C-alpha atoms as an extended CHARMM CRD file, in Angstrom:
* protein
*
       152  EXT
         1         1  MET       CA            198.4450000000       -2.0300000000       52.7340000000  PROA      1               0.0000000000
         2         2  THR       CA            200.5500000000       -3.4660000000       55.4450000000  PROA      2               0.0000000000
         3         3  GLU       CA            204.2470000000       -3.9300000000       54.5160000000  PROA      3               0.0000000000
         4         4  ILE       CA            205.3650000000       -7.5540000000       54.4310000000  PROA      4               0.0000000000
         5         5  VAL       CA            208.9570000000       -8.1860000000       55.5080000000  PROA      5               0.0000000000
         6         6  PRO       CA            209.9450000000      -11.8100000000       55.5780000000  PROA      6               0.0000000000
         7         7  GLN       CA            211.9300000000      -13.1530000000       58.6290000000  PROA      7               0.0000000000
         8         8  PRO       CA            214.4020000000      -15.8250000000       57.7980000000  PROA      8               0.0000000000
         9         9  PHE       CA            214.1630000000      -18.8690000000       60.0050000000  PROA      9               0.0000000000
        10        10  HSD       CA            215.2550000000      -22.4160000000       60.4390000000  PROA      10              0.0000000000
        11        11  LYS       CA            212.7270000000      -25.0430000000       59.2890000000  PROA      11              0.0000000000
        12        12  ILE       CA            212.6990000000      -26.7790000000       62.6580000000  PROA      12              0.0000000000
        13        13  GLN       CA            211.3690000000      -23.6350000000       64.3080000000  PROA      13              0.0000000000
        14        14  LEU       CA            207.9940000000      -24.1170000000       62.6580000000  PROA      14              0.0000000000
        15        15  ILE       CA            207.4630000000      -27.6180000000       63.9290000000  PROA      15              0.0000000000
        16        16  GLY       CA            204.9210000000      -27.6920000000       66.7560000000  PROA      16              0.0000000000
        17        17  VAL       CA            201.2580000000      -27.0060000000       67.7210000000  PROA      17              0.0000000000
        18        18  TRP       CA            200.1650000000      -23.3710000000       67.2690000000  PROA      18              0.0000000000
        19        19  ASP       CA            196.8480000000      -21.8230000000       68.3120000000  PROA      19              0.0000000000
        20        20  TYR       CA            195.2930000000      -18.8650000000       66.4920000000  PROA      20              0.0000000000
        21        21  VAL       CA            195.3670000000      -15.5700000000       68.2440000000  PROA      21              0.0000000000
        22        22  ASP       CA            194.2320000000      -13.4620000000       65.2420000000  PROA      22              0.0000000000
        23        23  ALA       CA            193.3940000000      -13.9740000000       61.6080000000  PROA      23              0.0000000000
        24        24  HSD       CA            192.2360000000      -11.2140000000       59.3720000000  PROA      24              0.0000000000
        25        25  VAL       CA            192.0400000000      -10.4030000000       55.6540000000  PROA      25              0.0000000000
        26        26  GLU       CA            193.4700000000       -7.2200000000       54.3090000000  PROA      26              0.0000000000
        27        27  GLN       CA            191.9220000000       -6.0060000000       51.0170000000  PROA      27              0.0000000000
        28        28  PRO       CA            193.8400000000       -4.1080000000       48.5190000000  PROA      28              0.0000000000
        29        29  SER       CA            191.8830000000       -1.0560000000       49.4790000000  PROA      29              0.0000000000
        30        30  GLY       CA            193.3170000000       -1.4700000000       53.0350000000  PROA      30              0.0000000000
        31        31  ALA       CA            189.8460000000       -2.6340000000       54.4800000000  PROA      31              0.0000000000
        32        32  ILE       CA            190.1590000000       -5.2840000000       57.1480000000  PROA      32              0.0000000000
        33        33  ILE       CA            187.6990000000       -8.3060000000       57.2590000000  PROA      33              0.0000000000
        34        34  TYR       CA            187.5160000000      -10.7730000000       60.1220000000  PROA      34              0.0000000000
        35        35  ASN       CA            186.0840000000      -13.8550000000       58.4840000000  PROA      35              0.0000000000
        36        36  PHE       CA            186.5130000000      -15.7360000000       61.6890000000  PROA      36              0.0000000000
        37        37  GLY       CA            185.5640000000      -12.8840000000       63.9950000000  PROA      37              0.0000000000
        38        38  PRO       CA            187.8320000000      -10.8330000000       66.2040000000  PROA      38              0.0000000000
        39        39  ASN       CA            188.8810000000      -13.8170000000       68.4270000000  PROA      39              0.0000000000
        40        40  PRO       CA            189.1650000000      -16.7880000000       66.2400000000  PROA      40              0.0000000000
        41        41  LYS       CA            189.7100000000      -20.3920000000       67.5930000000  PROA      41              0.0000000000
        42        42  GLY       CA            191.9200000000      -22.8180000000       65.7570000000  PROA      42              0.0000000000
        43        43  ARG       CA            194.9730000000      -24.9360000000       65.5910000000  PROA      43              0.0000000000
        44        44  PHE       CA            197.9140000000      -25.2950000000       63.1210000000  PROA      44              0.0000000000
        45        45  ILE       CA            199.7780000000      -28.5570000000       63.7020000000  PROA      45              0.0000000000
        46        46  ILE       CA            203.1080000000      -28.7780000000       61.8070000000  PROA      46              0.0000000000
        47        47  ASN       CA            204.9820000000      -32.0310000000       62.2320000000  PROA      47              0.0000000000
        48        48  PRO       CA            208.5860000000      -33.0290000000       61.4530000000  PROA      48              0.0000000000
        49        49  LEU       CA            207.5570000000      -35.5180000000       58.8440000000  PROA      49              0.0000000000
        50        50  GLY       CA            206.3380000000      -32.8210000000       56.4650000000  PROA      50              0.0000000000
        51        51  GLU       CA            202.6450000000      -33.1060000000       57.2710000000  PROA      51              0.0000000000
        52        52  TYR       CA            200.2420000000      -30.5600000000       58.6900000000  PROA      52              0.0000000000
        53        53  SER       CA            196.7530000000      -30.0920000000       59.8800000000  PROA      53              0.0000000000
        54        54  HSD       CA            194.9530000000      -26.7700000000       60.0780000000  PROA      54              0.0000000000
        55        55  ILE       CA            191.5690000000      -25.5010000000       61.3590000000  PROA      55              0.0000000000
        56        56  VAL       CA            190.3700000000      -21.9770000000       62.2190000000  PROA      56              0.0000000000
        57        57  MET       CA            186.8430000000      -21.0050000000       63.0810000000  PROA      57              0.0000000000
        58        58  ARG       CA            184.6970000000      -18.2980000000       64.5580000000  PROA      58              0.0000000000
        59        59  ASN       CA            184.4200000000      -18.6150000000       68.4020000000  PROA      59              0.0000000000
        60        60  ASP       CA            180.7580000000      -17.8270000000       68.2400000000  PROA      60              0.0000000000
        61        61  LEU       CA            179.4190000000      -20.5180000000       66.0240000000  PROA      61              0.0000000000
        62        62  PRO       CA            175.8140000000      -21.2540000000       67.0290000000  PROA      62              0.0000000000
        63        63  PRO       CA            174.7090000000      -24.5280000000       68.2690000000  PROA      63              0.0000000000
        64        64  ILE       CA            172.7310000000      -26.5570000000       65.7020000000  PROA      64              0.0000000000
        65        65  ALA       CA            169.0700000000      -26.4050000000       66.8270000000  PROA      65              0.0000000000
        66        66  GLY       CA            168.2750000000      -29.9350000000       65.5560000000  PROA      66              0.0000000000
        67        67  GLY       CA            171.1120000000      -31.3610000000       67.6490000000  PROA      67              0.0000000000
        68        68  SER       CA            172.5900000000      -33.2180000000       64.5920000000  PROA      68              0.0000000000
        69        69  LEU       CA            174.8980000000      -32.2540000000       61.8540000000  PROA      69              0.0000000000
        70        70  GLN       CA            172.6080000000      -33.8590000000       59.4160000000  PROA      70              0.0000000000
        71        71  ALA       CA            169.6970000000      -31.6780000000       60.6980000000  PROA      71              0.0000000000
        72        72  THR       CA            171.4380000000      -28.4290000000       60.0870000000  PROA      72              0.0000000000
        73        73  SER       CA            169.1810000000      -25.7650000000       58.7370000000  PROA      73              0.0000000000
        74        74  PRO       CA            170.2190000000      -23.8090000000       55.5160000000  PROA      74              0.0000000000
        75        75  ALA       CA            170.9430000000      -20.7200000000       57.6810000000  PROA      75              0.0000000000
        76        76  GLU       CA            172.9300000000      -22.7750000000       60.1800000000  PROA      76              0.0000000000
        77        77  ALA       CA            174.8820000000      -24.3620000000       57.2970000000  PROA      77              0.0000000000
        78        78  ASP       CA            175.6480000000      -21.0090000000       55.7630000000  PROA      78              0.0000000000
        79        79  ILE       CA            177.0790000000      -19.6420000000       59.0950000000  PROA      79              0.0000000000
        80        80  ILE       CA            179.2520000000      -22.8110000000       59.5470000000  PROA      80              0.0000000000
        81        81  ALA       CA            180.4810000000      -22.8470000000       55.8820000000  PROA      81              0.0000000000
        82        82  LYS       CA            181.6050000000      -19.1880000000       56.2420000000  PROA      82              0.0000000000
        83        83  GLY       CA            182.8680000000      -19.5760000000       59.7590000000  PROA      83              0.0000000000
        84        84  VAL       CA            185.0950000000      -22.6540000000       59.5230000000  PROA      84              0.0000000000
        85        85  LEU       CA            188.1690000000      -23.4230000000       57.3990000000  PROA      85              0.0000000000
        86        86  SER       CA            190.0220000000      -26.6810000000       57.7140000000  PROA      86              0.0000000000
        87        87  HSD       CA            192.6500000000      -28.4030000000       55.6360000000  PROA      87              0.0000000000
        88        88  TYR       CA            195.5280000000      -30.7940000000       55.7470000000  PROA      88              0.0000000000
        89        89  GLY       CA            198.4010000000      -31.9690000000       53.5940000000  PROA      89              0.0000000000
        90        90  SER       CA            202.1580000000      -31.6290000000       53.4420000000  PROA      90              0.0000000000
        91        91  TRP       CA            204.4490000000      -28.7110000000       54.0220000000  PROA      91              0.0000000000
        92        92  ASP       CA            208.0170000000      -27.5810000000       53.3680000000  PROA      92              0.0000000000
        93        93  ALA       CA            209.9930000000      -24.4960000000       54.0930000000  PROA      93              0.0000000000
        94        94  ASN       CA            212.4610000000      -22.0880000000       52.4890000000  PROA      94              0.0000000000
        95        95  GLY       CA            213.7240000000      -20.7490000000       55.6800000000  PROA      95              0.0000000000
        96        96  PRO       CA            216.2830000000      -18.3700000000       54.3680000000  PROA      96              0.0000000000
        97        97  ALA       CA            213.6600000000      -16.6870000000       52.2130000000  PROA      97              0.0000000000
        98        98  GLY       CA            211.2910000000      -16.5340000000       55.1860000000  PROA      98              0.0000000000
        99        99  GLU       CA            208.5870000000      -18.7120000000       53.4680000000  PROA      99              0.0000000000
       100       100  PHE       CA            206.8640000000      -22.0100000000       54.0010000000  PROA      100             0.0000000000
       101       101  THR       CA            204.5720000000      -23.6530000000       51.5370000000  PROA      101             0.0000000000
       102       102  VAL       CA            201.5880000000      -25.9830000000       52.3030000000  PROA      102             0.0000000000
       103       103  ARG       CA            200.2900000000      -28.5000000000       49.6310000000  PROA      103             0.0000000000
       104       104  ILE       CA            196.6680000000      -29.0060000000       50.4420000000  PROA      104             0.0000000000
       105       105  ASP       CA            195.3480000000      -32.4610000000       50.0880000000  PROA      105             0.0000000000
       106       106  GLN       CA            191.8370000000      -31.7620000000       51.2310000000  PROA      106             0.0000000000
       107       107  SER       CA            190.0220000000      -28.7190000000       52.5300000000  PROA      107             0.0000000000
       108       108  SER       CA            186.6080000000      -27.7170000000       53.7950000000  PROA      108             0.0000000000
       109       109  PHE       CA            186.7930000000      -25.0380000000       51.0680000000  PROA      109             0.0000000000
       110       110  ALA       CA            187.0020000000      -27.3730000000       48.1410000000  PROA      110             0.0000000000
       111       111  ALA       CA            188.5430000000      -24.7860000000       45.8700000000  PROA      111             0.0000000000
       112       112  PHE       CA            191.8210000000      -25.2160000000       47.8330000000  PROA      112             0.0000000000
       113       113  ASN       CA            191.8660000000      -28.9600000000       47.2460000000  PROA      113             0.0000000000
       114       114  GLY       CA            195.2870000000      -29.9220000000       45.5130000000  PROA      114             0.0000000000
       115       115  ILE       CA            196.7360000000      -26.3740000000       45.5710000000  PROA      115             0.0000000000
       116       116  SER       CA            199.8500000000      -25.0840000000       47.0920000000  PROA      116             0.0000000000
       117       117  GLN       CA            199.9190000000      -21.8460000000       49.2110000000  PROA      117             0.0000000000
       118       118  THR       CA            203.0290000000      -19.9530000000       50.3220000000  PROA      118             0.0000000000
       119       119  ARG       CA            203.0420000000      -18.2380000000       53.6430000000  PROA      119             0.0000000000
       120       120  ILE       CA            205.5580000000      -15.4550000000       54.3200000000  PROA      120             0.0000000000
       121       121  VAL       CA            206.7720000000      -15.5890000000       57.9030000000  PROA      121             0.0000000000
       122       122  THR       CA            206.9420000000      -11.9860000000       59.4050000000  PROA      122             0.0000000000
       123       123  LYS       CA            207.7220000000      -13.0620000000       62.9570000000  PROA      123             0.0000000000
       124       124  LEU       CA            208.8350000000      -16.3720000000       64.5170000000  PROA      124             0.0000000000
       125       125  THR       CA            210.0270000000      -16.8230000000       68.0760000000  PROA      125             0.0000000000
       126       126  PHE       CA            209.7760000000      -19.8950000000       70.3050000000  PROA      126             0.0000000000
       127       127  SER       CA            206.2630000000      -18.7470000000       71.3920000000  PROA      127             0.0000000000
       128       128  GLU       CA            204.8630000000      -16.6520000000       68.5100000000  PROA      128             0.0000000000
       129       129  LEU       CA            204.3960000000      -17.1720000000       64.7840000000  PROA      129             0.0000000000
       130       130  GLU       CA            203.0380000000      -14.4890000000       62.4990000000  PROA      130             0.0000000000
       131       131  TYR       CA            202.6670000000      -14.9940000000       58.7320000000  PROA      131             0.0000000000
       132       132  VAL       CA            200.8990000000      -13.6550000000       55.6840000000  PROA      132             0.0000000000
       133       133  ASN       CA            199.0670000000      -15.9410000000       53.3390000000  PROA      133             0.0000000000
       134       134  LEU       CA            198.8620000000      -14.5290000000       49.8260000000  PROA      134             0.0000000000
       135       135  THR       CA            195.9170000000      -16.8270000000       48.8310000000  PROA      135             0.0000000000
       136       136  ALA       CA            192.7710000000      -15.6490000000       50.6900000000  PROA      136             0.0000000000
       137       137  THR       CA            189.3320000000      -17.2720000000       50.4100000000  PROA      137             0.0000000000
       138       138  ASN       CA            188.0520000000      -13.8190000000       49.6580000000  PROA      138             0.0000000000
       139       139  GLY       CA            189.8830000000      -13.9520000000       46.2640000000  PROA      139             0.0000000000
       140       140  GLY       CA            191.6810000000      -11.3340000000       44.3440000000  PROA      140             0.0000000000
       141       141  ASP       CA            194.6840000000       -9.7260000000       45.8500000000  PROA      141             0.0000000000
       142       142  ALA       CA            193.4240000000       -9.9490000000       49.4580000000  PROA      142             0.0000000000
       143       143  LYS       CA            196.0570000000      -11.2180000000       51.9680000000  PROA      143             0.0000000000
       144       144  ILE       CA            195.5280000000      -13.0800000000       55.2270000000  PROA      144             0.0000000000
       145       145  PHE       CA            197.3870000000      -12.0820000000       58.2220000000  PROA      145             0.0000000000
       146       146  ALA       CA            197.7290000000      -14.5720000000       60.9870000000  PROA      146             0.0000000000
       147       147  LYS       CA            199.1310000000      -14.5050000000       64.5470000000  PROA      147             0.0000000000
       148       148  LEU       CA            199.4650000000      -17.7410000000       66.4630000000  PROA      148             0.0000000000
       149       149  ARG       CA            201.0180000000      -18.8630000000       69.7810000000  PROA      149             0.0000000000
       150       150  ARG       CA            202.8530000000      -22.0460000000       70.4540000000  PROA      150             0.0000000000
       151       151  VAL       CA            200.9780000000      -24.6840000000       72.4990000000  PROA      151             0.0000000000
       152       152  LEU       CA            203.5060000000      -27.5240000000       72.0920000000  PROA      152             0.0000000000
């Protein structure tokens, strides 16, 4: 397992628009899983009012053959459900501890609705954010490692 070392930060450093560079799950066995592929697309918007919006997805999602979201085949719906994660809600930070917590109002993965997740910041510069999310959609003791770059 990768060692997790929190980096203290000031809350204002998190505010901004961040694009995903990498997101992968590390299983307790050390196995790495790329739920969103090796080059995920996504955005994490963190505003100064304590609200956030998050979406991450595979960059190779197939076009829907029927041309309409309502005409999605079961196979297409399965690929989309497994290849996209979005949620929004509120956030707060414990910068001295190197952590921030999101409280999810609504998520495309409904099991996350109404829960809080703490992310441990392992790197934060003006242009880069790296964190570990201890609550993975894979369940158990799996951890999500994310790397993002600042857009705004």
